[in-house]
N, C-alpha and C positions, 0 to 999 in steps of 0.2 A: 503493499499500500504506499502511495507517494504522500509527501508532505500535503499536497494539494487535496487529495482524496481524504486524508485525515481531517484536514481543516473543514472541508465540505460536509463531511459526516457530522462533526461535532458543532460547527458554527456557520456554515455557509461561507467562510473566509477563504484565504488562499495561502500561498507560500512565497517566500522571498527567493532571491537568486541563489542563496545558500542552501536551499533545500530545507529551511525551517518553516514550521507551521506558524503562522501569525494568528494568535488567539485574541480577538478583541473582546474585552470584558469592560463594563462601565467602570471608569476610574483606574483601568489598568490595561496593559498590554503584555500578554506572555508570549514570549518567543521560545519555542522548543525544538531542538534539533531531533529530526525524525529520520531514522534510516528507512531505506526502501526494502521492505521485506515481503515475501510470498506467503509465509506462513508463520504461525505463532509457535515458538519453541517451548515445548512443555517437558520437563524433566521426567524420565522414567519413573514410574511408581516405585516408592521406597528409596529413591536416591536423589530426592530434592537436596539441592545444595543450601548451605547456610549463607544466603545471599548477602555478600558484602560485609559481613559482621567482623569486627576488629577481634583480635586474639584476646584483648583484654575483656571485651564485651562478652566473648563466648565464655571466657572462664568464669565470669561473675555469674553467668546463668547456669553453668555446669556445677559450680560449687553449691548454688542454691538448690539445684535439682537433687544433688547427692546427699544434702542435708535433709530435704524433704522426703525422700524415698524411704530410707530406713528399713525396718523389718516388715515382713508381710502381716505380722500380728499387731503393728503399731496402731496407734489411735489417731485419726485425722484431726485437724484443727477444730472441727466441729464436734469432736467428742464420739465419733462413730468408729468402732473397731471393725476393720474388714477381716473376713475369713481368710486363711491361707490358701494359696494357690494349689491345685490339685495337679492336674496334668499340664505340664509346660507346652506352649505352641511349638508346632514343628515348622520346618522350612515350607512344607506343603501348605500349612495354614497360612503363612505370611504370603506365599504366592497366590493362594486363592484370594485372600483379602485384596490384593493389589489388582487381581483380574476382574473380580466381580464388581469392584467399584466402577470400572468401565462400562459394565453392562447395565447397571441400575441407575446411573445418573451421569448424563454428559457434562452437566454444569459443575458438579463437585468433582468429577474426574478431571476437569480442567484446573479448578482453583485449589484443591487440596494439596497437589504436588508442589505448590509454591511455598509450602511451609517448611521450616526446618525438618530435618529428617526424622528426629525423635518426636517432634509434634506431629508431623505426618501420620506416623504409625497410630497414635492415639486418636486424632480426629477422624481418620478414616475408618477406624474401628467404631467409634461414637456414632458416625453416619450410618454404618450398617445396622447397628442395634435400632436406631430410630426408624430405619426402613423396614426392618422386620416387624416392629410394632405397627407400622403404618400399613403393611401389607395385611395384617390381621384385619385391622380396621376397615380397609377398603373392600375386603373380599365380599362380594355380593351374595355368594352362595352359603355363607356361614350364618346360622341363626344367632340372634343376639346372646343368648345364653352360652353358646360356644365360643363367641368372640370374647365374652367376659372371662370364660375359664381359661382360654388360651393366653389372653393378655395377663392375667394373674400369674399363670404358670410361667411366662416369659420374665415377668418382673422377678419372681423367685429365682429363676435361673441365672439372671444377670446378677444378683446379690449373692449367688453361690449356694442356694437352698434347693435347686431343682435338678432334674435329669434332662439335660440338653438333647441327648441322642433320642430318648424317648418322645420328647417333645417334637422333634423334627421328624421323626418316623411316622407320627400320628397326624401331624398337621399338613406336611408337604403334599400327600396325595389327596387332601380334602380341598385344596385351593381350586377356585373355579377354572374352568377350562381355558378362559380368556387371559389367565394371569401370565404376565410376562415370563419367558422361560428363565431369564436371569433372576427374576424374584423367586421363582420356584426354587431354583437351585440355591439361592441364598438362604431360603428357609430350610431346605435339606441339609445344608451345611452349617447350620446353627452351632453345632459343637465346635467347628473349626474357629468360628467368630468369638465364641464365648472363651475358648482357651486363651485367645489373644487377649480379651478383656480382662481375664483373671491374671494375666501376667504383667498388667500395668500397675503403677504404683498406687498407694492407698488413696491419696488425694484424686487422681484421675478416676479411679473406680468409684469413688463417693460421688463425684460430679455426674458421671455417666449413669449411675443407678438412679440418682435424683431426677435426671432429666427423663429417663425412660419411664419412671413411676409417674411423674407429673403429666408428661405427655399422653400416656396411657389413660390416666385418670381423666383427662380432657376428652380424649377420643371416646371413651365409654360414656361419659356424660353427654356429648353431642350425637351419639349414636341414635338414630330414630327421630332426631330433630330436624332432619332435612326436609324443607318445604319450599314452595315457590314464594312464601309469604316474607322471606327474609328474616333477619335477627330483629329484635325489638328496637334497638337504638345504637348510637355510636359506642356506648359503654359496652354494650353485648358484643360488638364487633371487637372492640379492644380485647375483651377477655378471651375471645375465640382466637384471635391472633396470638395472644400470649401462649395458649395451650398448644399451638401447632407450629409456633416460631420463635416466640419471645424466650420460651424456656431453653431452647437450642442456644440462644444467644448467651444466657446465663452459663450454660454448661461450657461453652467455647471460652468464655471469660475465665472461668475456673480452670481450664486447661492452659490458657495463656499465662495466667498468673502463676500456675504451678511450674510452667516451662521457664518463665522469667520472673523470679520472685521480686525484682525491682518494681513490678507492677502493683505489688500488694497495697501500698499506701493509696492506690487510686481505686481499689477493688470496688468499694461501695458505689462510687459515681459510674464505674464502668458497667456495673450490673445493671444500673437504672438505664443507661444509655443503650446497653445490649438488648433490653427488652423492647425499646423504641426502635433500634436497628432491625430486630426481627419483624416488627409490625410494619414497618415501611417495606420491607421485601415481600411480606405475605399479603398486605393490602395490594401491592402491585399485581402480584398474581391473581388475587381475587378479582381485580378490576379488568384484567386482561382475559380472564376466564369466565365472564358473566354467562356468556351464552353457552359455553361447553358445560358449565355447572347446571344451568337450566335444563338442558338436555337430559340430564340423569336425575332431574327432580330436586334440585339443591339451589339455594340462594343464600349467600353469606353477606349480603348488603344490609345496612341498617334501614329498616322501613321508616322510621320516623323522618329521616332526611328526605326521602322521596315523598312521603305523605304530605309534608309541608309545602310541596309544590304541586299537590294534586295528583300524584302519580301512586298508583297501587302496584307493587312489584309483582303481584300474581297475574296482572293483566299485560305485562310489557311483552313485546315481541322483538327479535332481532332486527336491528336497523330501523325500528319504528318506534323509538321510546319517545320522540317528541321533545320540545324545548324544556319542558319541566324535567324529564329524565336526564337530558344533557346538562342542565344547570346542577343537578344534584351530584351527577357524576364529577363535575368540575370541583364541587366542594370536597368530595372524597379524595380526588387527585391532590387538593391542596393539603389536606391531612396527611396523605402518604408523602408528599413532598417534604413536609415538616419533619416526619420521622426519619427521612433519609438525611436530612441536615444533621439530625442527631447522630445518625450512622457515620458520617464525616467527623463529628466531633469525637466520636468513640475512637475511629481510626487514627485521628491525629494525636490520641493520647498514647499510642503504641510507640515505643522507642524508634527513633528515625533509623537505627542501625538494624531494626528488625524488619527488613524490606520483605522478607517473605510472609510475615504475618500482615504486613500492611497490604501487600498485593492480594492476599487472600480475601480481605475485607474489600479493597477498592474495586476489584473485578466485579464482584456481586453488586456493589453499590452503583458502579457506572452503568451496568446493563440495565438495572432498575430505573435509573434516572431517564435512560434513552427510551425505555418502555413507556414510562409516564409520559414523556413528551409526545410519543406517538399516539397515545391514548388521548391526550389532550387536543391534538389536531384531528382526531377521528372519533370524536364522541358518539358519533351515530353508526359505529362500526357494527357489522352484523356477524362477523366471524372472526375467531381469534387470530387467523392467519393474517388479517388486515393490520394488526397492531403488534405483530411479532417482529422483533429486530432482526435485521439481515446479519449474515456471517461478517459482512465488512464493518458493521457497527461493533460487534464483539472484538474484532481486531483493532478498531480504533480505540476501544475502551483499554486493551491490554496495553497498546503502544503508549497512549497519552498519560496513563497512570504509572506505567513503569518509568517513563521519563521524569516524572515529577514525584516519585515515591517518597523521596526524603524531604521534600519542601511543603511544609503545611501551607504556607502562603500560596504556593503554586497550585496545591490541590484545592484550595478554597476558590482560587481564581478559575480553575477548571470545572469546578462544581458549578459555579455561577454561570459560566459559559453554557455548560451542557443542559442546565434546568432553566435557561432564559426563555421567558414566555409562560412558564408554569405558574398557576395560581398558588399564592404564598399564605402560608399560615405557620406561625411559631408553635412548636409543640414542647411543653415541659415534660422532661422524662421523669417518670415516678414509678414508685413500686407498683406491680401489677395486682389487679383484682382477681382473687381466686375463687374457686367453687367452695361453697360453704362445705364444713367437714362432714355434716350430715348428708350431703348429696354425693359424697365420694363412694365410689363402688369398688375400688381396689385398695389392698393394703400393702 
């Protein structure tokens, strides 16, 4: 992609004679050197380099991780004692994790390898745990009681109290026929995934167990609530987004802080921003998938936002929402945009030397911003393909964020550029609202 193509993708601007992209932002001009490339280099799974880290910085993080790991029977900072590891993972288990990640998520298969090698191992495993939980929840052929039973069994397995082999042998053949082959294989190989989980340190395991339990609790709670009437209000949408995405942000923050203990003083603020980060990504997905979700009888939009404009969500049709619908969609775009601003605040709190961690966040953030911009321009879209960003947009996101990864000022300028024209709303990052304990169905 040339500098001119990059500039046009992000800004509609051009390049100078030196092959530099000229990024015009109100109050600033950012000039970025752009190499002409034909493909995005992605490190092979499991071999992600420690991008640009100084020896001193690496040593500080390594000392912190060594001090945090301790013995398998040690107690975490939250007072939770992890059970000892049983069977250690094999090379085959690690190879399977690397391979299956490519099959179950193209996006995460692109972003996770940017992480430092040790963190890559844990984050890839955490993603696969969440994907197993999600596969249970999404299976249309499983009765609710069976979903609840399998979900509880999986929680037990993650924390070391269940039989992964028996779980896999029973569940994999019961998955619906339309289940992706990679998802079925992932469930069938649950023991391999769990052996890696149980080989991680106590802080990592505690974070992953908490995430799986909270996510599963939310999935069970929302099971059967899928209607075309939408959620009650914005607060209900906020809570839904927390259970499907915000909790993942919390887990990743715990893993980041474990990997690099110098983040610990910022942990509380980063946790709040992580929930907002997750909501920004999830709201973007909800808004671009409105019509796909409706085709399967679901709507995750806040009904009150549309009712205030005379729109009943149960009555809308693809491409024929009308002015009221488009205005309401604009309000939700502004909310998602505000959450993505918090996502950049979160990213800029990561050490500048930790370029791999920053890229992991920036690539997802950049693609979400470009998706919102496309949604904003096509509020009357009738099919998800109309608002799907192109491969060249993904490439532009990678190139531009890589070029500015160490510069907070440059990243804010790039964000202002990419989000130009989007409706604005400031969102205060706060602690999530959770399901009442009496409504919880898992333990």
